[in-house]
N, C-alpha and C positions, 0 to 999 in steps of 0.2 A: 833578255833573264834568258838565263840557258832551262830547258828545256825541268831540269831534276830540279830546279830551283821555283819554276809556276806547279808543278807538281806536291812539292813539298807546300806552297806557300795556300793552294785550294784543299788538300788534304787537311792541313793544322783549322780550317774553318769547321772539321768535324761534319757535323751531319746538313750543314749547307753547301756541303761539295757536290748534294744530288744536284742542287740546282747549275751548278757549272758543270756537269756532265750534260745537262737539259740542253743547256747553251750552246753545251758541242755540238749536240745531236741536230739542233736546232741548222743550226752554223754548217754543218753538213749539209741538210739538206738544201739549204741554198747556192753553197758549192758544186753540187753535183749537180743543180739547172745549170747555174754556171759553166762548168765544164760541159752541158749539152746545146749551151748557145755555141760554141765551138766547134760545133759538131754539124752532121745534113739533122736539117729537118728532122727525115722520117726514120732515121737512126734514133732519133729521142722518140719522137711517136711511138716505138719500138718496144721503148725501156718503159715509158708513160702507158704501153697497152699490157704491159706483163708486171710493171710492181705492184698493182690493186690483187692481182690473184697471189702476189708472194705475202702478204699482207698475215701477220697471224699473232695472238696472245699467249701468252704463258699458259691460256687456259687447255690450251691444245695439248691430249697425251702425247702423240704422237711424237711431238717434234721437241728437242731438249730445248731450253731454252741458251746455253751455252753452245751455239752455232755463228759459225760466219751470219747475220741477217741476211735472208733472202735477194734482198733489193744490194747488196753488193756482190754477190754470183753470181749474178743478174747481169752486173754490171763487167763483170770480169769476162764473163761469155761474150758478151757483145763486144767485148774490145779483143776478147781474142777472132771472134768472125770478120771483126774490121782488118786485124792483122793479116787473116788471112786473102784475104781481098788484095790486098797491097803486095801479099808475095806471089797470090795468081796474074798481078797487072807486068809482071816479066819484069824486064829494061835493068835500069840501074835502081829504080824504084824498088824491086822484085828480091836485088840485095840488098838495099839496107834494110827491107822490111826484115829479111834473113837473120839479120845481126842482132836485131829487135829481139826476136822473136827467139835469140838464145839466152837472153840474158830475161826475160820476160818469165817465162816459163816456170821457173827454178822460182827465182821472184817470189808471182802468187801464190805459190805451195807452199811458200813458208808465210805468206800473209792470212790465208787461210787454215796453217797448223796451228797458231799462234796470236799470231798480231790480232787478227779478225774477230773471230767466237765470243771472247769479251764483250763485244758490242752487244753483240745478241740478248745481256741484260740491262739494256737502257731501259726498256719496257718495263720488265718486273719490277724491276728498281724505283720508275719512276710513280709505278703504280703502289708502291711502297707493300710488296707482294713478298712474303717470306723464302729467303731459299735453302737449301739443303745442307748442310757445312761439306757434302764433297763439292756439290758446284761451286761453293765458296773457294773451297782449296785448288779444284781445280786451274776455278780463271785469275786466281792469284798465282797462283805459277806460271800461266801464261802471261799473264804482265809483267814477271821477273824477267823472263827467257826473253820480250821482247826490249827489255830495258839492259838487259845483257848484250842482245844481238843488233842493238841502236844502230850503233856509228857504223855497222858492217849494212845494214838498213838503207842508212840514206847513202852510204859510199855507191852502194848498187843502183839510189837513183840517179847520182850522178853520173853515172857509166850508163843508166839507161836513156837519160834526158839528152846526152851528148849524143847516143846513136839514133834519137830520134830529130834531131834538130838536122842531123846526116839524110833520112828519110823524111823528112818536111821541104828540104833544099834538095833532092833530085826529083822529088815530086813535083814541085814548079817547075823547075826546069824540064820534066817531061809533060807539060800539062798536065795534072792529076791531081783538080785540085780539094776533088774525097779524101786522096790518103793524105795531102796535107793538111786537110781538116783535122784528120784522126792523129798526124803526131802530134799536131797541136794539143789537143784535148787529153792524150794521153799526161802529156808534158803536165798539164793540169791536174787531172786527173791524179799524181806524182806527189804535187806537190799538195792536193787535199787530203793525205795521207798523211803525208812530213805535219800541216800544219793543224787538222784537226786529229783525225782517225785516229793514230799512234799515239799523239795526244792523249787522249779521251780514254782508250786504253790502258794507258798509264795510273790515268785519275782512278778509274773504275778499283784496280790493283790496289790502291791505297785506299782508297774509301771501302772495300771491304778490307782491312787488316783493322781500320778504324770499326766497323761493326763489328768485326773478331771482338773487340777486346772485351767487351762488358760480358759476353759470352765466357767468354776461358774463364774473367774476376770474379764469376759468377760458382763457377766447376770450381776454382780452387777453394772457395768460401765453406762451400759442402763438405 
């Protein structure tokens, strides 16, 4: 079933879409743990130490709900650190890592500009907390932009995955298992985004549209 059909099916369930969103969030956590399993134990320990300090609730007045969840920002930063290490290792591994870096930077910037921030609304939606109109409209706008850019984002993943396979191959040939493991973990990260995070953002956008309908109908009735 295509992404658009899955989104439409979930959205048609009305408020039951919250359940679907939360299932995606739970799966997201499981896939993140699976990604850690392919990377070094020390790398995952670092993420485990940092993640608890990143937890937030919407009651924090200094942080908007419509921002990329801190755990995703931390993961992106960590992947960049690992990529820098692969580049610094030199030889063919370093060259292949530079190819990955050329693709990854702009891709992450796009994700954090519109693909990931709506995921920050999962927590307040799960708590049934009210969202202001400006936040709702901006989240819908971001989700629609992801829909418009979806084919391009997936194409970039294909290009990135091919470059990562080359990196993993070079690292194995040069006996650099940590860098090979990093490349494999980043491939799983891309699959995680395609199968969970991107669809979750689209579902959030559709759900917020449904939430707006009673509000807009009430305004017209006045």
